[in-house]
N, C-alpha and C positions, 0 to 999 in steps of 0.2 A: 505634504510629503517632504521628508528631509532631502537635502541636495544630493547626498551620496546615493539615495535611492533613485532619484531622477537620472542621475548619471549612469547608474547601473542599468536602468530601463533602456536608455539610449544605446548603451553597449550591447545589451542582449538582443536588441532588434536591429543592430547594424550588420550589414553584410561584409563590411571591410573596416579599415581604420577610420576613425573620426578624430579630427584635430581638436586640440583644446579650444581653438578659436571657434570652430563650428559648434561645439557643445556649449561654449559660453554664450554664443549668439542665440542658440535655440532656447537656452534656460534664462537668458537675460541676466547673467551674472558675470563676474570678472573671470579671466583665465586663471588667476591665482586661486579663486574659489574652486574652480574645476580641479586644479592640481591637488588642493587639499582634500577634496572629495575622493579623488583617485587613490590618494595615500591611505585614506580611511578604509576604503574597500579592500586595499591590499592587506591592511592590518587584520581585517575580518577573514582573510584567507583566500580572497579572490586573486587569481593569477591574471594579471593585465599586462599585455605586451605594449611597450612604448617604443616607438621608433621616430627618430628625428625627421622632421618634414613630412611625416605621415600621420602621427597622432597616436591614439590608444585603440586597443582592441582586446576584448575579452578572450583569453587564451582558450584554445580547444581543450587544454589540459585541466581547465577549471571544472570542478565538480563540488561546489560548496553549497550546502543546504542553508537557506536562510529565509525567514518570512518575507524579506524584501525581494527576494528572487521569485518566490512562489506567487505572491499576491497579484502581481500584474498578469499572470497567466490564467487566473481564475475567472470564470464566467459570473455574470451577475444574476443569472436566472435560477440559481440553485440556493443552497443554504449559504448563510453568511459565516465564513470561517474565521476563527481567531486563533492564529498559529503561534505556538511557542517552540523554539528550538533549543535543546539542551545538549550539552557535550556528553553527559554521562548520567544514567539513571539505573536504578535497580530494574524496574519494569515500567514501561510507559502506561500500561493498564493500571498499575497500582498508583502511579503518580496522578493519573487523571481521575481515579476514583476519589482521591482526597479532595480534588477540586470540585467534583460532582457533589460531595457531601457539604461543600462550602457554597453550594448554590451557583456554581459556575454555569454560564449559559450554554445552551445547545450550540454545537458548532465549534466548541473549544477543541483544539488539536494539539497534542504533544508529539514532537518528533525528537528523537535522540540519535546521536552519532553512535552510541554504544549502550547496550544493556548488559548489566552484570547478572541480572536474575530474570531474563526473558522467559516468558511463559507460553506454553502450548496447551493443547487439550489434554485431558486426563493426567493433569499435574506433570506433564513433560516439560522439559526445558527447551527454550528456543535459542540456539547459539547466535549471538548478536555482536560480532566483533566490530571494532572501530572502523569507520569509513567504508565498510564492505557492503552495506545494505541500507534499506529504508526500514526504520523501526518507528512506528507511529500508532497513536490511539486517538479515537475520536469520541467525543461525548455527545450522546444523542438522548433526546427526551421524546420518544415516539408516542403518539396517541393511537396505539394499536393494541388489540388483545394479546395476552401472553402467548397464545397459540401461534401468532404470526411473527414471533421474534426470530424464528429461523430464517425469515425472508431477509433480515438484515445481513446475515452471513452469506446467504445465497447471492444477494444483490452485489455484496462487496466482492465476492469471488469473480463474478462476471465483470464488474467495473475494473478490477485489478488486471484481469486477463486482457481486456480491451485496451486499457491504458498502456500496458507493456507492449502490446502489438502496434499500437498507434505511434509510439515513440521509437521503437527498435525494429519493428517488422517481425519479431519472434512470435510464432504461434504457440500459445500456451494452453495446456489442457487442464481440466478440472477433475480432481478425484473427489468423489462424494465424501464428506459434504463441504470441506473447507480448505483443501490443499490444492495448490497449483503446481503443475509439473512441466518441465521443459527438458528435452533430450533425455527423457526417462528418469529424471531426478527431481526431487522436490526442491522448488525454489521459493515457495511462498506458503506461509501458514496464517490462518485467520482464527482469532479467538474472540467470540462475542460473550460478554458477561453482563448480567443485569441485576438490578435491585428491584424487588417486587413490592408494590403497594398492597399490603395484605387486605385492607378494607375494600379497595376497588377490584383487586385481582389483576390489575394492569401493571405496567412498568413505571417505576419512579424515574429510572433512567437506564440506558444501555451504554456499554462501553465496547467499542469496535476496535480491536487491536489487529494490526496487520504487520507482518515482517516479510520483506522481500530480499533475497540474496541477490545482490547486483553483481558483485565481482568476488573472485575467490579470496578468502581470508589470507592475510600476509603469511601466516604460518600453516595454511591449509586447514581443512576441517578436522576436528577431532577424530580419532580412530573409529569410534562407534558411529559416526555420521558419514564416513567417506563413501560407502556404498549407497547411501540414501540421499544425502543432500547434494545439491548442485548450485550453480549460479548462472545468472542470465548471461553474463559476459565472461570471457576468459582472461581479461585483464582489467585493471582499475578503470572506472568509468570516466568519461571525458565529456566536454561540451554540456555540462549541467544536466546530465542524463537523469540523475536522481530527482532534481527539481522538476524536470519535465514530466516524469512519471508520477510524482506526487500530485502535481497540478491536474494532470489528465485523470488520475484516479478520483480526486475530490470533485471534479466537474462531473464525471460520469456517475459516481456514487450519489452525489447530491441530487442529480436528476432522477435517478431510480428511487431514492429515499423519499422524495417529495410526493411520489405516487406509488408507494410501496404496495398497497393493496391491489393495484392493477396488475402486478406481477409481469410487467413487460420484459423483464430480464430472463424469465424461465425458458423461452425458446433458445436463447443463446446459451444458457446454462446446460441444456441438453445437448446442443450442438458441439459444445466443447467437452462433453463428458468423456473421460477415458475408461469408464467402467460400463457404460450402457452397452448391453449385448455381449458382455465379457463374462468369463468365469472368474469368480472371486472367492475369497475365503471370509465368511462372516465370523467375526471374533466374538463368540458367545462365552458365558461364564464357565461352561464345562469344556471349552476348547473350540478351535476353529472348525467351521462346517462349510464344505464347498457348496457353491450355489451359482446360478446364472442370473445376472441382472437383466430383468425383462422390461423395466420401465422406471422413469423418474416422473412422479406426477406433479401436478400444479402446486402441491404443498411441499415440494422438495423431498417427499418421502421416496425411499428407495424400495422398489418391488423386486423380490428375488424368488427364484424357484429352486428348490432342493432336488437332489437326485431321486428322491422317492416320489416326486411329483407334487409335493406340498408347497404351498406358497406362503410368503410372509411379507408384510409391509413394515419397513423400518423407518421410524421417525428420527432416530438418532442411533449412535453406535459407531462401531469401527469395522472396517473391512480392509483386506489386503489383496493386492492384485499382482500378478506376474507381469511386469511392464514390457511392452514391445513398442514399436514405432506407432505413433498416432498422428 
C-alpha cells in the first residue's frame, strides 16, 4: 500500500488530530515522508486540517471519492471489488460495458463524479451533476438463469436503502421495481443491463448501474425534475459521506449477490415498499389503469387488482403513485 494511502487510513480512523511524529512512528517512516504524503492527499482533493503542536486531521468538510478511501472500508467476505474513479464520463454503464467486452473481471466498479449521458430505464436520462451524487456501475458475471436477473436489481435496491440508512439514519422507501424515495421524492435510480449468451440462454454478464442524489445540484434540478427528484441531504456532503455509502452498499450487495437465489433480501424489499397496499396507476400501452397493489411475491413480481375485480401479475413495467408519508 502506498504511503499516502496508509496515512489516509490513519486519518480516517482517528478521532482527533494525529501528529506527524505519531504517524511517522506508527508507519516507521520519517516525518518528512509523512509531510509529503499529506501534500499528495491534498493534491488529490482531500481537505486536511493542520494545526501547530496538534498535527493533522481529515476535515469534516472532506467528501472526496477515491479507491484509496473506499477499499479499507470493504469487508473481505463478499466479492473482490476493483474500483476505478473517473472525473467525467458519458455513462458509467456504457464505460463498464466496454470493459466487460474486453474480459474485465467480475467485481470491476466504475465511479464517476459526473455523467453527461446518465441513463435510466425506458431510455430516460439520469441527471448526474458534478460532486452532487454517487454514480457507479458494477460488472457482474452471475451464474444464474435469465429469469433470475431481476433479483440483481431487487437486491441492489435493498442494499442501497440499507447502506443509506446505516450511514445517515434516513429511512428510504422502495418504489417497485428499482427506485428509492426519501421525503416523497426520488433520490436513487437503478438500471440493470445484461448481455445474453444465446447458446446457453444464460447471462454473459450483467451491468448494475446505480445513481444516488446525495446533495442538491449547485444550480438546482432542471425544471422538468423539480417536482420529482430530491436529494438525501439539503447541503453538500461532509465527512466522506459518499465514500461511506459506497462502501456500505458494496458490502451489503456483495453479501446478497453471493447467495442471490436464497432471496434473503425479499422480506426487506417488501418492508420498504411504498406501493404495497396502495392505489397506483399501471402504465399500459393504451393508457394508465388504476389498480390496488395486493402483493409482491418472492420473484419480485407485482400483484395488482383492478377496479373490475380482475387481477394481474406484473414481472416488469411502470407504475405511478400519488406519494404521501411513508
